[in-house]
C-alpha positions in Angstrom: -49.2 24.4 7.8 -50.8 25.4 4.5 -48.6 28.5 4.3 -45.3 26.6 4.5 -43.2 26.3 1.4 -42.5 22.5 0.8 -39.3 23.3 -1.1 -38.0 25.3 1.9 -39.0 22.5 4.3 -37.1 19.8 2.4 -34.0 21.9 2.1 -34.0 23.0 5.7 -34.8 19.5 7.0 -31.9 18.0 5.0 -29.5 20.4 6.6 -31.0 20.0 10.1 -30.9 16.2 10.0 -27.3 16.3 8.9 -26.1 18.7 11.5 -28.0 17.1 14.4 -27.0 13.5 13.6 -23.4 14.6 13.2 -23.4 16.3 16.6 -24.9 13.3 18.3 -22.5 10.9 16.7 -19.5 13.2 17.5 -20.5 13.2 21.2 -20.9 9.5 21.2 -17.7 8.6 19.4 -15.4 11.4 20.6 -13.1 10.8 17.6 -9.3 11.2 17.7 -7.5 13.7 15.5 -6.4 11.1 12.9 -10.0 10.0 12.6 -11.1 13.6 12.1 -8.5 14.0 9.4 -9.7 10.8 7.7 -13.4 11.8 7.6 -12.5 15.3 6.5 -10.6 13.8 3.5 -13.6 11.5 2.7 -15.8 14.7 2.6 -13.3 16.4 0.3 -13.4 13.3 -1.9 -17.2 13.4 -2.2 -17.5 17.2 -2.9 -16.4 16.8 -6.6 -17.9 13.3 -6.9 -21.4 14.5 -5.9 -21.2 17.3 -8.5 -20.0 15.0 -11.2 -22.9 12.6 -10.4 -25.4 15.4 -10.5 -24.2 16.5 -14.0 -24.5 12.9 -15.2 -27.9 12.5 -13.6 -29.2 15.6 -15.4 -27.9 14.4 -18.7 -29.0 10.7 -18.3 -32.3 11.6 -16.7 -31.7 9.8 -13.4 -33.1 12.7 -11.4 -33.3 16.5 -11.4 -33.9 19.2 -8.8 -36.6 21.8 -8.8 -36.5 25.0 -6.8 -35.5 28.6 -7.2 -32.5 30.2 -5.6 -29.5 28.8 -3.9 -28.7 26.4 -6.8 -25.2 25.2 -7.6 -24.8 23.4 -11.0 -28.5 22.6 -10.7 -28.5 21.2 -7.1 -29.6 23.2 -4.0 -26.5 24.1 -2.0 -28.0 22.7 1.2 -28.7 19.3 -0.4 -25.3 19.3 -2.1 -23.3 19.8 1.2 -25.6 17.5 3.1 -25.3 14.8 0.5 -21.5 14.9 0.4 -21.5 14.9 4.3 -24.0 11.9 4.6 -21.8 9.9 2.1 -18.6 10.5 4.0 -18.6 11.7 7.6 -21.8 10.2 9.0 -21.2 6.6 7.7 -17.6 6.7 9.1 -18.9 7.8 12.5 -21.6 5.1 12.6 -19.2 2.4 11.4 -15.6 3.4 12.2 -14.5 -0.3 11.9 -15.9 -3.6 10.6 -16.8 -4.7 7.1 -17.0 -2.0 4.4 -20.4 -3.2 3.3 -21.9 -1.7 6.5 -21.2 2.0 5.7 -22.2 1.3 2.1 -25.5 -0.3 3.3 -26.1 2.7 5.6 -25.6 5.2 2.8 -27.8 3.2 0.5 -30.6 3.0 3.1 -30.4 6.8 3.7 -30.7 7.5 0.0 -33.5 4.9 -0.6 -35.5 6.5 2.2 -34.4 10.2 1.8 -34.5 10.7 -1.9 -38.2 9.8 -2.4 -39.1 11.8 0.6 -37.3 14.8 -0.8 -40.2 15.5 -3.3 -40.9 18.0 -4.7 -37.4 19.3 -4.6 -36.0 16.2 -6.3 -37.7 14.4 -9.1 -36.6 10.8 -9.6 -36.4 9.1 -13.0 -37.1 5.4 -13.7 -33.4 4.6 -13.7 -32.4 6.7 -10.7 -31.0 3.5 -9.0 -28.3 3.4 -11.7 -27.0 6.7 -10.4 -27.3 5.5 -6.9 -25.1 2.5 -7.6 -22.5 4.8 -9.4 -22.5 7.1 -6.4 -21.9 4.2 -3.9 -19.1 2.8 -6.1 -17.2 6.1 -6.9 -18.3 8.3 -4.0 -19.0 6.4 -0.8 -16.6 3.4 -1.2 -13.4 5.3 -2.0 -14.2 7.9 0.6 -14.5 5.3 3.3 -11.3 3.7 2.2 -9.6 7.1 2.5 -11.1 7.7 5.9 -10.0 4.3 7.3 -6.6 4.2 5.8 -5.8 7.7 7.1 -7.1 6.7 10.6 -5.0 3.6 10.7 -2.0 5.2 9.0 -1.6 2.4 6.4 -1.9 2.0 2.6 0.3 5.1 2.3 0.6 5.1 -1.5 -3.0 4.3 -2.1 -4.4 7.0 0.2 -2.0 9.6 -1.2 -3.3 8.7 -4.7 -6.9 9.2 -3.5 -5.9 12.5 -2.0 -4.4 13.6 -5.3 -7.7 12.8 -7.1 -9.8 14.5 -4.4 -7.8 17.7 -4.3 -7.5 17.8 -8.1 -11.3 17.6 -8.4 -11.6 20.3 -5.8 -9.0 22.6 -7.4 -9.9 22.1 -11.1 -13.7 21.5 -10.9 -15.3 22.7 -7.6 -13.5 26.0 -7.1 -13.8 27.0 -10.8 -17.5 26.1 -10.7 -18.0 28.3 -7.6 -16.1 31.2 -9.4 -18.1 30.8 -12.6 -21.5 30.3 -11.0 -20.9 33.2 -8.6 -19.8 35.6 -11.3 -22.6 34.7 -13.6 -20.3 33.5 -16.3 -20.5 30.5 -18.6 -18.3 27.4 -19.0 -16.1 27.5 -22.1 -15.4 24.2 -23.8 -11.6 23.9 -24.2 -12.1 21.2 -26.8 -13.7 23.7 -29.2 -10.3 25.5 -29.6 -8.0 24.8 -32.6 -5.8 21.7 -32.3 -2.6 23.5 -31.8 -4.1 25.5 -28.9 -5.4 22.3 -27.2 -1.9 20.8 -27.5 -0.2 23.9 -25.9 -2.9 23.9 -23.2 -2.4 20.3 -22.3 1.4 20.7 -22.2 1.2 23.7 -20.0 -1.3 22.1 -17.6 0.8 18.9 -17.5 4.0 20.8 -16.6 2.3 22.6 -13.8 0.6 19.4 -12.6 3.9 17.5 -12.7 5.3 19.8 -10.0 2.5 18.8 -7.7 2.5 15.1 -8.5 6.2 14.6 -8.0 6.0 16.5 -4.8 3.4 14.1 -3.4 5.4 11.2 -4.7 8.5 12.5 -2.8 6.5 12.9 0.4 5.3 9.3 0.1 8.6 7.7 -0.9 11.1 9.8 1.1 9.0 11.2 3.9 6.6 8.4 4.6 3.6 10.8 4.7 1.2 12.9 2.7 0.6 16.6 1.9 -2.3 16.8 4.4 -1.2 18.8 7.5 -2.5 16.2 10.0 -1.0 13.3 8.0 2.4 14.8 7.3 5.8 13.2 6.4 7.7 11.8 9.3 11.1 12.9 7.9 12.1 16.2 6.4 12.0 15.9 2.7 14.7 17.8 0.8 15.2 15.5 -2.2 13.7 15.5 -5.7 11.7 18.6 -6.4 12.3 19.7 -2.8 16.0 20.2 -3.6 14.9 23.0 -6.0 12.0 24.8 -4.3 10.3 24.7 -0.9 6.6 24.8 -1.8 6.2 22.9 -5.1 2.6 21.8 -4.3 1.4 25.4 -3.7 3.3 26.6 -6.8 1.6 23.8 -8.8 -1.8 24.8 -7.5 -1.4 28.5 -8.2 -0.1 27.8 -11.8 -2.9 25.4 -12.5 -5.6 27.9 -11.4 -4.0 30.7 -13.3 -3.8 28.7 -16.5 -7.2 27.1 -16.0 -8.8 30.5 -15.7 -7.2 31.5 -19.0 -8.5 28.4 -20.7 -12.0 28.9 -19.4 -11.8 32.6 -20.2 -12.9 33.5 -16.7 -11.0 36.1 -14.7 -12.5 35.0 -11.4 -11.0 31.5 -11.7 -7.6 33.0 -12.2 -8.3 35.3 -9.2 -8.6 32.3 -7.0 -4.9 31.6 -7.7 -4.1 35.1 -6.3 -6.2 34.3 -3.2 -4.4 30.9 -2.8 -1.0 32.7 -3.1 -1.9 35.2 -0.4 -3.2 32.5 1.9 -0.1 30.3 1.3 2.4 33.2 2.0 0.4 34.4 5.0 -1.3 32.3 7.6 -0.6 28.9 6.0 3.1 29.7 5.4 3.6 30.9 9.0 1.8 27.9 10.5 3.6 25.4 8.3 7.0 27.0 8.9 6.5 27.0 12.7 5.4 23.3 12.7 8.4 22.3 10.6 10.8 24.2 12.9 9.4 22.5 15.9 9.6 19.0 14.4 12.9 19.2 12.5 14.8 22.0 14.3 18.1 23.2 12.7 17.7 20.9 9.7 14.6 22.9 8.7 16.3 26.2 9.4 19.2 25.3 7.1 16.8 24.0 4.4 14.7 27.2 4.5 17.8 29.4 4.1 19.0 27.4 1.1 15.8 27.5 -1.0 13.2 30.0 -2.1 9.6 29.3 -1.4 8.2 29.7 -4.9 11.1 30.2 -7.4 13.0 27.0 -8.2 16.8 27.0 -8.1 18.7 26.1 -11.2 21.1 23.7 -9.4 19.9 21.5 -6.5 20.5 22.2 -2.9 21.9 19.6 -0.4 22.8 19.9 3.2 26.6 20.4 3.7 26.8 17.6 6.3 24.9 15.0 4.2 26.9 12.4 2.4 26.5 12.3 -1.4 24.2 9.8 -2.9 25.8 7.0 -4.8 25.2 5.8 -8.4 26.6 2.4 -9.1 27.5 1.9 -12.8 29.3 -1.0 -14.3 32.7 -0.4 -15.8 32.5 -3.6 -17.9 29.4 -2.5 -19.7 30.0 -0.1 -22.6 26.6 1.5 -22.5 26.7 1.8 -18.7 30.1 3.5 -18.7 28.8 6.0 -21.2 26.0 6.8 -18.8 28.7 7.4 -16.1 30.7 9.7 -18.4 27.5 11.6 -19.2 26.8 12.5 -15.6 30.5 13.3 -14.9 30.5 15.7 -17.9 27.5 17.6 -16.6 28.8 18.0 -13.1 26.0 16.2 -11.2 25.9 17.6 -7.7 26.2 15.6 -4.5 26.4 12.4 -6.5 29.2 9.9 -6.3 29.5 7.7 -9.3 31.1 4.4 -8.3 31.9 1.3 -10.3 29.2 -1.3 -9.7 31.9 -3.9 -9.3 32.8 -2.4 -6.0 29.4 -2.9 -4.5 29.3 -5.5 -1.6 26.5 -7.4 -3.2 25.6 -8.6 -6.7 23.8 -6.0 -8.8 21.7 -6.5 -11.9 21.0 -2.9 -12.9 22.3 0.6 -12.5 21.6 1.3 -8.8 21.0 4.6 -7.0 21.5 4.7 -3.2 20.5 7.7 -1.2 22.1 8.3 2.2 18.8 9.0 4.1 18.0 5.3 4.8 15.5 4.9 1.9 15.7 1.7 -0.2 18.0 1.6 -3.3 16.4 2.4 -6.7 17.4 0.6 -9.8 17.2 0.8 -13.6 15.3 3.7 -15.1 14.3 5.0 -11.7 18.0 5.1 -10.7 18.9 7.2 -13.8 15.9 9.4 -13.1 17.1 10.1 -9.6 20.6 10.8 -10.9 19.1 13.4 -13.4 17.8 15.3 -10.4 21.4 16.0 -9.3 22.2 17.8 -12.6 19.9 20.9 -12.9 16.3 21.8 -12.9 15.8 21.2 -16.6 17.1 17.6 -16.5 15.3 17.0 -13.2 11.9 17.6 -14.9 12.7 14.7 -17.1 13.6 12.7 -14.0 10.3 13.5 -12.4 8.4 12.2 -15.4 10.5 9.0 -15.6 9.8 8.3 -11.9 6.0 8.6 -12.1 4.4 5.2 -11.1 2.9 4.1 -14.4 5.5 5.8 -16.7 8.5 4.2 -14.9 7.2 0.7 -15.6 6.6 1.4 -19.3 10.0 3.0 -19.8 11.7 0.1 -18.1 9.9 -2.3 -20.4 11.0 -0.4 -23.5 14.6 -0.2 -22.1 14.7 -3.9 -21.4 13.4 -4.6 -24.9 16.2 -2.4 -26.4 19.0 -4.3 -24.7 19.0 -2.9 -21.1 17.7 -6.0 -19.5 19.1 -7.1 -16.1 22.6 -8.6 -16.1 24.1 -10.2 -13.0 27.3 -8.4 -12.0 29.3 -10.3 -9.3 30.7 -8.3 -6.4 
């Protein structure tokens, strides 16, 4: 035993224990497909979280890793993957139901036992328990929420929000880190640039990110699903950004990676966007198109013919057999009537502007009613929806106005400026 490398033993043992325990639990539980999707999403959540925790631990002296070769941002690759897996998949398999303190306690016990035993690869500082608490709070707990909500198909908006955070971390942090570390490059600090450059960078990234965010929001609000292939929308989504382009999320990801590579001054980061484009237009595009054709039939065929995959239309597309959406605007309100005239003048497509006095129930705000069975939308959100019927430029403003936090703030400002609710009798 004297000739064995203790560093190699610890790293190999961590991977061995993770794989063997997972296989045993998998045979025991025989998980269903939605459960597999949930634990996979929990793993994706923890991939960037473990890296962020490692960077904080190195800076705050919670712990550090020793060892040569196979390091990724200062952590051995085997321990990195095992750690993220033991914080996500294994606790979910051991405790698929019951109180959430049980998987948290399990992850805590594994760390309390495993981290001291991982010497000499990991050296613990006196405050390493602070990092452990942070990891449980921001890694294990949200990951288990995501796994359970996906398995049970509930908390749709919350789990979609967690998915956005998880995949944003994977896209903008983990993948660039792999590209930079693998190419031997160095991280560039964007904040070191001149102020005008930082402003342009933030605006460009925000514009590309908006396409992805509004696409996820449309999946949740109109499709009752998420972007994950095994947790998809239950209805064909052809409204919002999807009335202009077929694959806004893929377009958003490619644009973000291209621009992020330019910001970090690393060609390999931008090259990942090219790989993503090839994958999206190849295997993923074929599989996605076939799945949609089987689920939605002729509706999907007509939609695919009407829109391009990557290049947005200038004017929105709507099915010929679909009734126009309705925007109810009061004729007795001077400001409201000006809003109606504004949309009439710009030729809003597939939108019927109707006096609110003709609505069968009492209205208190401008109201937008789609014809796909989704609930009516009122106030600022109704106007934002109507903007999406004009053209792509105005629709971008509509997408911003409909974002969850922004919609509430804009509505408060509008109410304070005289657009507060008024009862209009039918």
